[in-house]
N, C-alpha and C positions, 0 to 999 in steps of 0.2 A: 526567518528569511531563507535559510538554507533549504528547509523543508518545502517551502512554497516554490522555490526554484526547481527542486527535484520533482515536485508534483506535476510539473508541466508534462512530463512523459506519461505519468499515470492517468492524467485527465484526457489523454487521447482516446481512452476507452471508458474509464470511470467518470461519472458526472460530478463536477465540483459542487453542484447544488444538492447532491445526495439522492437524486432520483435514480430509479432502477429501470433502465431501458434495455433489459436483457443482460446487463452486466451489473453485478451486485454493487450496492453503494458501499463506500469505505469511509464516509465522513461520520464523525461522531463516535467512532469506536474508542473504547478505552485503549490507552496507549500500549499497555501490556498485551492485550489481545491482538493488536495489530502486529506487534513485534513477534509474538508467538506464531501467528499465521504466516508471516513472511519467512521466518526461520523454517517452518514446516514445508513451505514451498521450496525453499533453498535445498533442503536435504531430501526432498521427494516424498515426504509423508503426506502432503496434500497434492495429489496429482492434478496438474493442469499445465500443459505444455508451455503456454505463454507466460503464466505466472512463475513457473519454475525458472525459465530463462531470465525473466526480469529480476527475480530475487537473487539469483546467482551472480548477477552483475553488481549488486549493491553490497557495500561494506556495512558493518554493524552500525557505525555512526550515521550512515545515510538512512538506514532503516529506522533508527531512532528519530532522526529529523523528520522523516515522513510521518511517523506515528504521532509525533507532537503536532505537526501541521494538520493532518487529517482529523486528529482527535479534537482539535479546537474548532472544527467546522461542524455545523449541524443545522 
């Protein structure tokens, strides 16, 4: 439930149904891959201005909740 709540902000850009309309799909990712990607954005290893800003605002438990939520969608 927490991941679904947090996902509302993500889905202003990313499509909940997994379609890619110019913004990559994040549904169905393995949870570990999602967490690694978000941490890479947070520390600037994956450069993307918007995603870096978003990842820096999230605590580890919030990233984990989002990973669990989006990992269960496909």
